[in-house]
C-alpha positions, 0 to 999 in steps of 0.5 A: 762894729763900724759900718764904714770900712776903713782904709779900702785904698789898702785893699789890693787890686788889679791897678796895684797887684805888683806892689802888693806882691813885692811886699809879701815877697819881702815878707817872705825873706825876713829871717825865722821860719820860712813858709810858702804861700801861694794865693789865688787871688790877692785882691780876693784875700785882701777883700775877705781879710778886710770884711773878717777883720770886725768879725768877732772870733771864734767863729763857725761857718755859719756865723762867718758866712752870714757876716760875710754876706753883709759886705761881700757880693763876690759869687766866687768868694761866697761860693768858697765860703759855703765849702768850708768845714762847719768847725771853730775858726780862731783867725782870718788866716784860718779862713783864708786857707780854708777857702782855698784861696790860700794855699 
């Protein structure tokens, strides 16, 4: 695992939230199974996803929280992770869904 976060400019923030929403909307228009997805905060989901991309899966709640605390200081994200069920998670999507940042 590298200490350097790759491509931090790809993490959505308030300054490029419109662009992020447009990309997600376009992806939703791709033919095939369509899923309704609501995102509480694109920036927080992207930041968490950027951190979790280096996590070795499967991972349980304790492993996830220990790993994320090395990179994230956002209390809301850490509080959301404290509330997730203590089970095995196989990917980033399962975690973001369980945190109620994506529903």
